[in-house]
PyMOL CGO cylinders between C-alpha atoms (Angstrom):
from pymol import cmd
from pymol.cgo import CYLINDER

trace = [
    CYLINDER, 14.49, -18.90, 10.36, 12.00, -21.26, 11.81, 0.3, 1, 1, 1, 1, 1, 1,
    CYLINDER, 12.00, -21.26, 11.81, 12.48, -25.11, 12.16, 0.3, 1, 1, 1, 1, 1, 1,
    CYLINDER, 12.48, -25.11, 12.16, 10.61, -26.78, 9.02, 0.3, 1, 1, 1, 1, 1, 1,
    CYLINDER, 10.61, -26.78, 9.02, 10.35, -30.27, 10.32, 0.3, 1, 1, 1, 1, 1, 1,
    CYLINDER, 10.35, -30.27, 10.32, 7.86, -31.76, 7.83, 0.3, 1, 1, 1, 1, 1, 1,
    CYLINDER, 7.86, -31.76, 7.83, 10.37, -30.11, 5.24, 0.3, 1, 1, 1, 1, 1, 1,
    CYLINDER, 10.37, -30.11, 5.24, 7.64, -28.26, 3.40, 0.3, 1, 1, 1, 1, 1, 1,
    CYLINDER, 7.64, -28.26, 3.40, 10.00, -25.43, 2.59, 0.3, 1, 1, 1, 1, 1, 1,
    CYLINDER, 10.00, -25.43, 2.59, 12.02, -27.73, 0.52, 0.3, 1, 1, 1, 1, 1, 1,
    CYLINDER, 12.02, -27.73, 0.52, 9.03, -27.03, -2.67, 0.3, 1, 1, 1, 1, 1, 1,
    CYLINDER, 9.03, -27.03, -2.67, 8.36, -23.89, -4.03, 0.3, 1, 1, 1, 1, 1, 1,
    CYLINDER, 8.36, -23.89, -4.03, 5.01, -23.41, -3.23, 0.3, 1, 1, 1, 1, 1, 1,
    CYLINDER, 5.01, -23.41, -3.23, 5.04, -19.45, -2.78, 0.3, 1, 1, 1, 1, 1, 1,
    CYLINDER, 5.04, -19.45, -2.78, 5.23, -17.40, -5.12, 0.3, 1, 1, 1, 1, 1, 1,
    CYLINDER, 5.23, -17.40, -5.12, 5.74, -13.32, -4.81, 0.3, 1, 1, 1, 1, 1, 1,
    CYLINDER, 5.74, -13.32, -4.81, 5.75, -9.76, -7.00, 0.3, 1, 1, 1, 1, 1, 1,
    CYLINDER, 5.75, -9.76, -7.00, 5.91, -6.48, -6.02, 0.3, 1, 1, 1, 1, 1, 1,
    CYLINDER, 5.91, -6.48, -6.02, 3.23, -3.97, -7.64, 0.3, 1, 1, 1, 1, 1, 1,
    CYLINDER, 3.23, -3.97, -7.64, 4.91, -0.54, -8.63, 0.3, 1, 1, 1, 1, 1, 1,
    CYLINDER, 4.91, -0.54, -8.63, 2.92, 0.70, -5.57, 0.3, 1, 1, 1, 1, 1, 1,
    CYLINDER, 2.92, 0.70, -5.57, 4.63, -1.20, -3.22, 0.3, 1, 1, 1, 1, 1, 1,
    CYLINDER, 4.63, -1.20, -3.22, 2.61, -3.90, -2.71, 0.3, 1, 1, 1, 1, 1, 1,
    CYLINDER, 2.61, -3.90, -2.71, 3.75, -7.36, -2.31, 0.3, 1, 1, 1, 1, 1, 1,
    CYLINDER, 3.75, -7.36, -2.31, 1.32, -9.93, -4.01, 0.3, 1, 1, 1, 1, 1, 1,
    CYLINDER, 1.32, -9.93, -4.01, 1.55, -14.07, -2.60, 0.3, 1, 1, 1, 1, 1, 1,
    CYLINDER, 1.55, -14.07, -2.60, 0.73, -16.91, -4.71, 0.3, 1, 1, 1, 1, 1, 1,
    CYLINDER, 0.73, -16.91, -4.71, 0.65, -20.30, -3.41, 0.3, 1, 1, 1, 1, 1, 1,
    CYLINDER, 0.65, -20.30, -3.41, 0.27, -23.16, -6.53, 0.3, 1, 1, 1, 1, 1, 1,
    CYLINDER, 0.27, -23.16, -6.53, -0.46, -19.88, -9.19, 0.3, 1, 1, 1, 1, 1, 1,
    CYLINDER, -0.46, -19.88, -9.19, -2.99, -18.12, -6.99, 0.3, 1, 1, 1, 1, 1, 1,
    CYLINDER, -2.99, -18.12, -6.99, -3.01, -15.25, -5.06, 0.3, 1, 1, 1, 1, 1, 1,
    CYLINDER, -3.01, -15.25, -5.06, -3.92, -15.80, -1.36, 0.3, 1, 1, 1, 1, 1, 1,
    CYLINDER, -3.92, -15.80, -1.36, -2.65, -12.53, 0.01, 0.3, 1, 1, 1, 1, 1, 1,
    CYLINDER, -2.65, -12.53, 0.01, -1.86, -8.82, -0.22, 0.3, 1, 1, 1, 1, 1, 1,
    CYLINDER, -1.86, -8.82, -0.22, 0.68, -7.08, 1.35, 0.3, 1, 1, 1, 1, 1, 1,
    CYLINDER, 0.68, -7.08, 1.35, 0.66, -3.16, 1.87, 0.3, 1, 1, 1, 1, 1, 1,
    CYLINDER, 0.66, -3.16, 1.87, 2.58, -0.26, 3.69, 0.3, 1, 1, 1, 1, 1, 1,
    CYLINDER, 2.58, -0.26, 3.69, 4.84, -0.81, 5.81, 0.3, 1, 1, 1, 1, 1, 1,
    CYLINDER, 4.84, -0.81, 5.81, 4.61, -4.76, 6.56, 0.3, 1, 1, 1, 1, 1, 1,
    CYLINDER, 4.61, -4.76, 6.56, 4.85, -5.15, 2.29, 0.3, 1, 1, 1, 1, 1, 1,
    CYLINDER, 4.85, -5.15, 2.29, 8.40, -2.69, 2.98, 0.3, 1, 1, 1, 1, 1, 1,
    CYLINDER, 8.40, -2.69, 2.98, 9.84, -4.98, 5.72, 0.3, 1, 1, 1, 1, 1, 1,
    CYLINDER, 9.84, -4.98, 5.72, 8.90, -8.12, 3.93, 0.3, 1, 1, 1, 1, 1, 1,
    CYLINDER, 8.90, -8.12, 3.93, 10.29, -7.06, 0.64, 0.3, 1, 1, 1, 1, 1, 1,
    CYLINDER, 10.29, -7.06, 0.64, 13.45, -5.94, 2.90, 0.3, 1, 1, 1, 1, 1, 1,
    CYLINDER, 13.45, -5.94, 2.90, 14.12, -9.47, 4.62, 0.3, 1, 1, 1, 1, 1, 1,
    CYLINDER, 14.12, -9.47, 4.62, 13.18, -11.26, 0.73, 0.3, 1, 1, 1, 1, 1, 1,
    CYLINDER, 13.18, -11.26, 0.73, 16.04, -9.47, -0.42, 0.3, 1, 1, 1, 1, 1, 1,
    CYLINDER, 16.04, -9.47, -0.42, 18.95, -11.11, 0.23, 0.3, 1, 1, 1, 1, 1, 1,
    CYLINDER, 18.95, -11.11, 0.23, 17.03, -14.35, 1.98, 0.3, 1, 1, 1, 1, 1, 1,
    CYLINDER, 17.03, -14.35, 1.98, 18.02, -18.17, 0.27, 0.3, 1, 1, 1, 1, 1, 1,
    CYLINDER, 18.02, -18.17, 0.27, 14.92, -20.13, -1.60, 0.3, 1, 1, 1, 1, 1, 1,
    CYLINDER, 14.92, -20.13, -1.60, 14.11, -21.65, 1.72, 0.3, 1, 1, 1, 1, 1, 1,
    CYLINDER, 14.11, -21.65, 1.72, 13.47, -18.45, 3.81, 0.3, 1, 1, 1, 1, 1, 1,
    CYLINDER, 13.47, -18.45, 3.81, 11.93, -17.19, 1.41, 0.3, 1, 1, 1, 1, 1, 1,
    CYLINDER, 11.93, -17.19, 1.41, 9.13, -19.84, 1.34, 0.3, 1, 1, 1, 1, 1, 1,
    CYLINDER, 9.13, -19.84, 1.34, 9.39, -19.28, 4.94, 0.3, 1, 1, 1, 1, 1, 1,
    CYLINDER, 9.39, -19.28, 4.94, 8.68, -15.85, 4.93, 0.3, 1, 1, 1, 1, 1, 1,
    CYLINDER, 8.68, -15.85, 4.93, 6.04, -15.76, 2.29, 0.3, 1, 1, 1, 1, 1, 1,
    CYLINDER, 6.04, -15.76, 2.29, 3.92, -18.96, 4.15, 0.3, 1, 1, 1, 1, 1, 1,
    CYLINDER, 3.92, -18.96, 4.15, 4.32, -16.41, 7.38, 0.3, 1, 1, 1, 1, 1, 1,
    CYLINDER, 4.32, -16.41, 7.38, 2.68, -13.64, 5.51, 0.3, 1, 1, 1, 1, 1, 1,
    CYLINDER, 2.68, -13.64, 5.51, -0.50, -15.49, 4.67, 0.3, 1, 1, 1, 1, 1, 1,
    CYLINDER, -0.50, -15.49, 4.67, -1.36, -16.21, 8.26, 0.3, 1, 1, 1, 1, 1, 1,
    CYLINDER, -1.36, -16.21, 8.26, -1.43, -19.95, 7.46, 0.3, 1, 1, 1, 1, 1, 1,
    CYLINDER, -1.43, -19.95, 7.46, 2.44, -21.00, 7.90, 0.3, 1, 1, 1, 1, 1, 1,
    CYLINDER, 2.44, -21.00, 7.90, 1.28, -23.73, 10.49, 0.3, 1, 1, 1, 1, 1, 1,
    CYLINDER, 1.28, -23.73, 10.49, -1.07, -25.57, 8.87, 0.3, 1, 1, 1, 1, 1, 1,
]
cmd.load_cgo(trace, "trace")
């Protein structure tokens, strides 16, 4: 997992939901910001399973594409 110099992953700002058709809906502060589908969704779900809370936040932030901002 990447270093979190600003300690942003200490809080749970990202959540996710997996739909019946395998899409992953990533929400930030209650708003859906990204939908991941297909093979990328399968990889994301497999990485999220078994990840600790901070790592889940990091993976979801990366999925949005704005994890460095």
